[in-house]
C-alpha angles and dihedrals in degrees: 000000000000095000096043095051090052085072111084094222092046091047090052090052091047093051091049090049091051092049091049091049092053096041090050089063102029101052121203100011102095095138091051091051091049093051093046088053090050091054092048093052089046091053094241141124129252134224114201120194122196145108118283121274101044097113102263093142091046089051093056095041092050093046090052089050091051095052095040094242139135120265132199134174132210120194105213113216134166091261097047111122127211092247088059087065104037103025131241146232116262135177113250108211093197093055095032092226142088115271131192117241111196118219129226091273087082098089141083104253115027121191109205096193118206091352093181092062089077125071122256094262091063093040089055090061086082096052098089097043093046092053105031103024089233141094125217114217123172089348094308123115113219121190119225121229119268133274094044125175135165116212106188124188124203133185118235105281091237089072121101118264099023130133123209113245115245115254091240090058095043089054090058093064108087093207140010119216129196113214116199139183113290122251120270091259094050093044089054088054090049093048094051095050117096107246093217093051090049090052092051090049093051096048101038121127112315113265117194102211095168139015104236101197089053092048091048089053091053089047091055090051094058110119123245119194114226093243092052090049090051089049091055092047091047091054091054093044092050089065088065093050101055128089089215090077127058092197126025133203120277131219093282087068090058091051092047093049093054093045092050092046089055090050092050091049089051092051090050090053096250127132095209138047121251128198087250090061089054092048092049093054098039097092099044091047098044107032096083096043099061133066124211120240110252095245091051090051091051090052088059099246118148129220091252091055091056092046091050089056091049091050089057092048098052112074116232118224116259121231 
């Protein structure tokens, strides 16, 4: 698969096959699937917000199946400890020595389910591995396998028993996706499918439809014109210059926006980034990195409303 996906046409076919594989199991969430794939190609992590029961676990499991990678899931709860995430050192009586027990973070795709059910101390256990692709245990740094991606789900913060994610952790997610209820037509399809058959389909023998490291290398090689790069940076900087936001996006947002725009261009079969690619990825990349001003929140405006207004304000480069 490595050699075939190095060819642009073959890579496009492989990406379409992967999307079809996931959409065939996760019915009615095509936009979510596309944005997760964008984040994967960009080498980033994803925060997914939505109520329980919308197929978030199935999404990650099916995606792992499609790229031939390992998948693990952590259910975040108020009593979850950092060692339950990263692992710990324990004394083995049989061997009469301390041994390292790796936690579930040592995988390829990690589903951090309901991450905002756990307190900040446990959430912070993911900070190092999300940024450095390594975990430090007993003073020893251990690299995780590649590709590595965290897909964290969170309940709407208005729900009982949730903790707000620290800004440092939010900033490590390259995009934030909202997952909503499917349309009537798609929900009818879901309701008429046999649950057991769907489970068999999702967990059947691993089929590596695409080599992710090769695809990520091609994504990084996508060209970005200087004016398009400046446009992406100006969008991020504009969030710091408006009174509608109490806290704007930092430089990591500019980097993430360009990386995701490259991934979108690759998925669309292009070898360069357009301003439309940047516009399409602006909301997913920026929405979790900004905080509304109190008076704006009182007026009932949402973050996406403010970002839409900023998109209209910042001029896009002309070809």
